[in-house]
KOLPA-88705 format. One record per residue (C-alpha): z, y, x; chain. Coordinates in Angstrom, 1 decimal, always signed. Each point is the difference from the previous one (the first is absolute). Layout:
N
LOMI       w       v       u  unit
LOMI       Z       Y       X     A
...
END
This chain:
119
LOMI       w       v       u  unit
LOMI   +88.1  +138.0  +104.2     A
LOMI    +3.1    -2.2    +0.8     A
LOMI    +0.9    -1.0    +3.0     A
LOMI    +2.5    -3.0    +0.2     A
LOMI    +1.9    -1.0    +3.4     A
LOMI    +0.7    -4.0    +0.7     A
LOMI    +1.7    -2.8    +1.9     A
LOMI    -2.2    -2.4    +0.5     A
LOMI    +1.3    -3.4    -0.5     A
LOMI    -2.9    -2.0    +0.5     A
LOMI    +0.6    -1.3    +3.8     A
LOMI    +3.1    +1.2    +2.5     A
LOMI    -1.8    +3.2    +1.4     A
LOMI    +1.4    +1.8    -3.1     A
LOMI    -2.8    +3.1    +0.0     A
LOMI    +1.0    +2.5    -1.5     A
LOMI    -3.3    +1.2    -2.4     A
LOMI    -1.3    +2.9    -1.7     A
LOMI    -2.0    -0.3    -3.0     A
LOMI    -1.8    +2.5    -1.6     A
LOMI    -1.1    -0.3    -3.6     A
LOMI    -1.4    +1.5    -3.6     A
LOMI    +1.5    -1.9    -3.0     A
LOMI    -0.4    -3.5    +0.7     A
LOMI    -2.8    +0.1    +2.8     A
LOMI    +1.0    -0.5    +3.6     A
LOMI    -1.9    +2.7    +2.1     A
LOMI    +1.4    -0.8    +3.2     A
LOMI    +2.6    -2.0    +2.1     A
LOMI    +1.8    +1.6    +3.7     A
LOMI    +2.0    -2.0    +2.0     A
LOMI    -0.7    -3.8    -0.5     A
LOMI    -0.4    -1.8    +3.6     A
LOMI    -2.1    -3.2    -1.4     A
LOMI    -1.7    -0.9    -3.6     A
LOMI    +3.2    -1.3    -1.1     A
LOMI    +1.6    +3.5    -0.8     A
LOMI    -3.3    +1.5    -1.3     A
LOMI    +0.0    -2.9    -2.8     A
LOMI    +4.2    +0.1    -0.3     A
LOMI    -0.5    +4.1    -0.9     A
LOMI    -2.8    -0.4    -2.4     A
LOMI    +2.1    -3.1    -1.7     A
LOMI    +3.6    +2.2    +0.5     A
LOMI    -1.8    +3.3    -1.6     A
LOMI    -2.0    -1.4    -3.1     A
LOMI    +1.7    -3.5    -1.1     A
LOMI    +3.2    -0.3    +1.7     A
LOMI    +1.5    -3.4    +0.5     A
LOMI    +3.1    -2.3    +1.3     A
LOMI    +0.9    -3.7    +0.5     A
LOMI    +3.6    -0.1    -1.5     A
LOMI    +2.7    -2.5    +1.4     A
LOMI    +3.4    -1.3    -1.7     A
LOMI    +1.8    -2.3    -0.6     A
LOMI    +0.5    -2.6    -3.4     A
LOMI    +3.4    -1.2    -1.6     A
LOMI    -0.3    -4.1    +0.4     A
LOMI    +2.6    -2.2    -2.0     A
LOMI    +0.5    -3.4    +1.2     A
LOMI    -0.8    +0.5    +3.8     A
LOMI    +1.4    -0.3    +3.5     A
LOMI    -0.4    +4.3    +0.3     A
LOMI    +0.4    +2.4    -3.4     A
LOMI    -3.4    +2.1    +0.8     A
LOMI    -3.5    -0.4    +1.1     A
LOMI    -2.1    +2.0    +1.8     A
LOMI    -3.2    +1.2    -2.0     A
LOMI    -3.2    +2.1    +0.6     A
LOMI    -2.5    +1.4    -2.2     A
LOMI    -3.6    -2.4    +1.5     A
LOMI    -1.9    +2.9    +0.3     A
LOMI    +0.5    +3.8    -0.1     A
LOMI    +0.9    +1.7    -3.4     A
LOMI    -0.7    +3.8    -1.1     A
LOMI    +2.9    +2.1    +1.5     A
LOMI    +1.1    +1.5    -3.6     A
LOMI    +0.6    -3.7    -1.1     A
LOMI    +2.8    -0.5    +2.8     A
LOMI    +3.0    +0.4    -2.2     A
LOMI    -1.4    -1.5    -2.9     A
LOMI    -0.3    -3.0    +1.8     A
LOMI    +2.7    -0.1    +1.6     A
LOMI    +1.9    +0.5    -3.2     A
LOMI    -2.3    -3.5    -1.1     A
LOMI    +1.5    -1.6    +3.2     A
LOMI    +3.9    +0.9    -0.5     A
LOMI    +0.2    -1.5    -3.4     A
LOMI    -1.6    -3.5    +1.2     A
LOMI    +2.0    -2.9    +0.4     A
LOMI    -1.2    -3.8    +1.6     A
LOMI    +1.1    -2.9    +0.3     A
LOMI    +0.5    -1.9    +3.1     A
LOMI    -2.0    -1.7    +2.0     A
LOMI    -2.6    +3.2    +0.7     A
LOMI    -3.1    -0.6    +3.0     A
LOMI    -1.5    +2.4    +1.7     A
LOMI    -3.3    +1.2    -2.0     A
LOMI    +1.4    -0.8    -3.2     A
LOMI    -1.1    +2.7    -3.0     A
LOMI    +3.2    +1.4    -1.3     A
LOMI    -1.7    +2.8    -1.8     A
LOMI    -3.6    -0.4    -0.8     A
LOMI    -1.7    +3.1    -0.9     A
LOMI    +2.9    +2.3    +1.4     A
LOMI    +0.0    +2.7    -2.6     A
LOMI    -4.1    +0.0    -1.0     A
LOMI    -0.6    +0.9    +3.6     A
LOMI    -2.2    -3.8    +0.7     A
LOMI    +2.2    -0.7    +2.9     A
LOMI    +2.5    -3.1    -0.3     A
LOMI    +3.6    +0.2    +1.3     A
LOMI    +0.7    -2.6    +2.5     A
LOMI    +2.8    -1.6    +1.6     A
LOMI    +0.0    +0.2    +3.9     A
LOMI    +2.9    -2.7    +1.2     A
LOMI    +0.7    -3.6    -1.7     A
LOMI    +3.5    +0.3    -1.4     A
LOMI    +1.6    -4.2    -1.0     A
END
């Protein structure tokens, strides 16, 4: 049996959660004060995912970079590959909030989208 200690980021409480596992099966979760903590802990130990935020170079705009983020969570083990893809992109102004900058980033099915307007 394996035991993992994690800090929940599901809400502002930051509970210290203990998870007992047998392989990929969660046997017990303790330390969470809400249901969000239970869901977060299960997902974190079996299939961790994150939202990625960064910036992309803009050519011909009033600003040199536009902030971007993944439109949903991507597998944690794809973050560095995702960041390489984001770093390689250049877009032309104008850019609008919600514009898809990279569709289906690194085969995750998740788009990278602009989070600000650049004229």
